[in-house]
C-alpha atoms as a printed R data frame, in Angstrom:
   type eleno elety resid chain resno       x       y       z
1  ATOM     1    CA   MET     A     1 -38.797 -12.157 -49.499
2  ATOM     2    CA   PHE     A     2 -40.175  -9.078 -49.227
3  ATOM     3    CA   ARG     A     3 -41.288  -8.023 -52.803
4  ATOM     4    CA   LEU     A     4 -42.450  -4.253 -53.324
5  ATOM     5    CA   HIS     A     5 -44.321  -5.298 -56.385
6  ATOM     6    CA   ASP     A     6 -45.796  -8.646 -58.273
7  ATOM     7    CA   ASP     A     7 -44.349  -9.367 -61.674
8  ATOM     8    CA   HIS     A     8 -46.434 -12.412 -62.418
9  ATOM     9    CA   GLY     A     9 -50.109 -12.040 -60.770
10 ATOM    10    CA   GLU     A    10 -49.488 -15.854 -59.667
11 ATOM    11    CA   ARG     A    11 -51.149 -16.245 -56.246
12 ATOM    12    CA   ILE     A    12 -51.442 -19.180 -53.040
13 ATOM    13    CA   ALA     A    13 -53.920 -19.518 -51.027
14 ATOM    14    CA   LEU     A    14 -53.826 -19.223 -47.148
15 ATOM    15    CA   MET     A    15 -56.330 -18.883 -44.597
16 ATOM    16    CA   LEU     A    16 -55.918 -15.828 -42.562
17 ATOM    17    CA   ASP     A    17 -58.222 -15.481 -39.363
18 ATOM    18    CA   GLU     A    18 -60.278 -17.897 -40.681
19 ATOM    19    CA   ARG     A    19 -60.771 -16.325 -43.875
20 ATOM    20    CA   PRO     A    20 -59.151 -17.268 -47.254
21 ATOM    21    CA   VAL     A    21 -56.636 -14.974 -48.989
22 ATOM    22    CA   GLU     A    22 -54.148 -15.316 -51.653
23 ATOM    23    CA   VAL     A    23 -50.581 -13.834 -51.667
24 ATOM    24    CA   PRO     A    24 -47.647 -14.028 -54.076
25 ATOM    25    CA   PRO     A    25 -45.420 -17.328 -53.711
26 ATOM    26    CA   GLY     A    26 -42.065 -16.762 -52.320
27 ATOM    27    CA   LEU     A    27 -43.012 -14.162 -49.620
28 ATOM    28    CA   SER     A    28 -42.204 -14.796 -46.032
29 ATOM    29    CA   VAL     A    29 -45.425 -14.982 -43.629
30 ATOM    30    CA   ALA     A    30 -44.874 -11.664 -42.215
31 ATOM    31    CA   ALA     A    31 -44.072  -9.873 -45.954
32 ATOM    32    CA   ALA     A    32 -47.311 -11.440 -47.043
33 ATOM    33    CA   LEU     A    33 -49.259 -10.205 -43.898
34 ATOM    34    CA   LEU     A    34 -47.441  -6.863 -44.637
35 ATOM    35    CA   TRP     A    35 -48.566  -7.422 -48.291
36 ATOM    36    CA   LEU     A    36 -52.316  -8.036 -47.394
37 ATOM    37    CA   ASP     A    37 -53.092  -5.408 -44.319
38 ATOM    38    CA   GLY     A    38 -50.336  -3.207 -44.198
39 ATOM    39    CA   ALA     A    39 -48.406  -2.763 -41.028
40 ATOM    40    CA   ALA     A    40 -51.193  -1.402 -39.213
41 ATOM    41    CA   GLY     A    41 -52.743  -4.454 -39.140
42 ATOM    42    CA   TYR     A    42 -50.223  -7.212 -37.953
43 ATOM    43    CA   ARG     A    43 -50.578  -7.481 -34.100
44 ATOM    44    CA   ARG     A    44 -50.803  -5.499 -31.068
45 ATOM    45    CA   HIS     A    45 -47.956  -5.412 -28.162
46 ATOM    46    CA   LEU     A    46 -49.296  -7.492 -24.603
47 ATOM    47    CA   ALA     A    47 -48.212  -4.522 -22.434
48 ATOM    48    CA   ASP     A    48 -49.759  -1.457 -24.031
49 ATOM    49    CA   GLY     A    49 -51.700  -2.578 -27.039
50 ATOM    50    CA   ALA     A    50 -49.692  -0.750 -29.198
51 ATOM    51    CA   PRO     A    51 -49.607  -1.913 -32.953
52 ATOM    52    CA   ARG     A    52 -46.717  -3.937 -33.622
53 ATOM    53    CA   ALA     A    53 -45.276  -5.045 -36.857
54 ATOM    54    CA   PRO     A    54 -41.975  -6.601 -38.170
55 ATOM    55    CA   TRP     A    55 -38.910  -4.385 -38.118
56 ATOM    56    CA   CYS     A    56 -35.897  -6.185 -38.899
57 ATOM    57    CA   MET     A    57 -37.342  -9.118 -41.194
58 ATOM    58    CA   MET     A    58 -34.299 -11.294 -40.528
59 ATOM    59    CA   GLY     A    59 -35.454 -13.148 -36.960
60 ATOM    60    CA   VAL     A    60 -33.863 -10.696 -34.266
61 ATOM    61    CA   CYS     A    61 -36.633  -8.590 -33.138
62 ATOM    62    CA   HIS     A    62 -39.288 -10.875 -32.456
63 ATOM    63    CA   ASP     A    63 -42.191  -8.119 -33.674
64 ATOM    64    CA   CYS     A    64 -43.465 -10.730 -36.405
65 ATOM    65    CA   LEU     A    65 -44.706 -13.138 -34.099
66 ATOM    66    CA   VAL     A    66 -47.962 -14.803 -35.334
67 ATOM    67    CA   GLU     A    67 -49.489 -18.159 -35.275
68 ATOM    68    CA   ILE     A    68 -48.621 -20.551 -38.091
69 ATOM    69    CA   ASP     A    69 -50.809 -23.782 -38.502
70 ATOM    70    CA   GLY     A    70 -51.839 -23.904 -34.698
71 ATOM    71    CA   ARG     A    71 -48.415 -22.933 -33.324
72 ATOM    72    CA   PRO     A    72 -48.207 -19.745 -31.688
73 ATOM    73    CA   ASN     A    73 -45.126 -17.340 -31.182
74 ATOM    74    CA   ARG     A    74 -43.604 -18.130 -34.882
75 ATOM    75    CA   GLN     A    75 -41.415 -15.771 -36.479
76 ATOM    76    CA   GLY     A    76 -43.253 -14.828 -39.444
77 ATOM    77    CA   CYS     A    77 -40.115 -13.357 -40.753
78 ATOM    78    CA   LEU     A    78 -38.495 -16.943 -40.805
79 ATOM    79    CA   GLU     A    79 -40.882 -19.033 -42.158
80 ATOM    80    CA   THR     A    80 -41.956 -18.839 -46.519
81 ATOM    81    CA   VAL     A    81 -45.646 -19.102 -47.260
82 ATOM    82    CA   VAL     A    82 -46.834 -22.247 -48.618
83 ATOM    83    CA   PRO     A    83 -50.507 -23.111 -50.477
84 ATOM    84    CA   GLY     A    84 -52.997 -24.132 -47.297
85 ATOM    85    CA   MET     A    85 -51.141 -22.239 -44.466
86 ATOM    86    CA   ARG     A    86 -53.360 -21.583 -41.672
87 ATOM    87    CA   LEU     A    87 -52.212 -17.987 -39.948
88 ATOM    88    CA   ARG     A    88 -53.722 -16.298 -37.223
89 ATOM    89    CA   ARG     A    89 -52.673 -12.734 -35.852
90 ATOM    90    CA   GLN     A    90 -51.981 -13.160 -32.242
91 ATOM    91    CA   ARG     A    91 -54.591 -11.868 -29.371
92 ATOM    92    CA   LEU     A    92 -53.076  -9.493 -26.821
93 ATOM    93    CA   ASP     A    93 -53.310 -12.339 -24.262
94 ATOM    94    CA   GLU     A    94 -50.983 -14.418 -26.410
95 ATOM    95    CA   ASP     A    95 -48.329 -12.341 -27.260
96 ATOM    96    CA   ALA     A    96 -46.050 -12.907 -23.847
97 ATOM    97    CA   PRO     A    97 -43.232 -15.097 -24.203
């Protein structure tokens, strides 16, 4: 789910790139990363280093790839955040399928 605002102020704790962060519950991983850092902070493309961010938010475009709990190339738009989840933005050399 993608929210434009947070009505309740509730947060769940996650790890993003080895740092603790808190996000509203119920978001997809992709939406949580956008909520934290905006589109510019999502990841970079392997071929030219261009910034990439989720586009379709429904599993078609694969621009939301992220490492989730040690598993690379996961589609962040299809996974809901859970407490204690470990997320890592993928480096350029890891973005290739």
